[in-house]
C-alpha positions in Angstrom: 0.0 0.0 0.0 0.9 3.6 0.5 3.2 2.9 3.5 5.2 0.4 1.5 5.6 2.9 -1.4 6.8 5.6 0.9 9.3 3.4 2.7 10.7 2.2 -0.7 11.1 5.8 -1.8 12.9 6.8 1.4 15.2 3.7 1.2 16.2 4.8 -2.3 17.3 8.2 -0.8 19.3 6.3 1.8 20.9 4.1 -0.9 21.9 7.2 -2.8 23.5 8.8 0.3 25.2 5.5 1.2 26.7 5.2 -2.3 27.9 8.9 -2.2 29.4 8.6 1.3 31.1 5.3 1.7 33.0 6.7 4.7 29.8 6.7 6.7 28.6 3.8 8.8 25.1 3.9 7.6 22.8 2.0 9.9 19.1 2.0 9.2 16.7 1.4 12.1 13.3 0.5 10.8 10.4 1.2 13.2 7.2 -0.6 12.6 4.6 -2.6 14.4 5.7 -5.8 12.7 9.0 -7.0 11.3 7.2 -8.7 8.4 5.9 -5.4 7.0 9.4 -3.9 6.9 11.0 -6.9 5.3 8.2 -7.0 2.7 8.8 -3.3 1.9 12.6 -3.3 2.0 14.0 -6.7 1.1 17.5 -5.2 0.3 18.1 -2.2 2.5 21.3 -0.1 2.4 23.9 -0.3 5.1 23.3 -2.2 8.3 19.6 -3.0 9.0 18.0 -3.0 12.4 14.4 -3.5 13.5 13.1 -1.6 16.5 10.0 -1.7 18.5 8.1 1.6 18.8 8.4 1.6 22.6 12.2 1.3 22.5 12.5 4.2 20.0 10.2 6.4 22.0 12.2 5.7 25.1 15.6 6.4 23.5 14.7 9.3 21.1 11.6 10.8 22.6 9.2 9.9 19.8 8.2 7.0 17.7 6.4 9.0 15.1 7.0 7.8 11.5 8.2 8.7 9.1 11.1 10.3 10.9 14.9 10.2 10.2 17.6 10.7 12.7 21.4 11.1 12.4 22.8 9.5 15.5 26.5 9.5 16.7 28.4 6.5 17.9 27.4 7.3 21.5 23.7 7.0 20.6 23.0 10.7 20.7 20.6 12.1 18.1 22.4 14.9 16.3 19.7 15.7 13.8 16.2 14.6 13.0 13.7 15.2 10.2 10.0 14.5 10.4 8.2 13.5 7.3 9.3 12.0 4.0 13.0 12.3 3.4 14.7 13.6 0.3 18.4 13.4 -0.7 18.9 17.2 -0.6 17.6 17.5 3.0 19.8 14.6 4.2 22.9 15.9 2.3 22.4 19.3 3.9 22.2 17.8 7.3 25.4 15.8 6.7 27.3 18.9 5.7 26.4 20.6 9.0 27.8 17.9 11.2 
């Protein structure tokens, strides 16, 4: 459905950034109610792929609203976040500011 299409579009943005920045350790954390829905939408995700329960994301980052994208440092701190559909230009701009 619509959620699957949106997820696939966002994953293409992440693939593009992953290809353009091989120096980054891209790790995608997918948040959904079921792992099966994520796997169906993204059978070949870019970078390292993690699944997260909404409650764990809410506890760690303060929200579980989706779609939302975070840039997180190696200590687990959120350095940047974006609510809504992600495009490559927005993500590239965020990476330049870090």
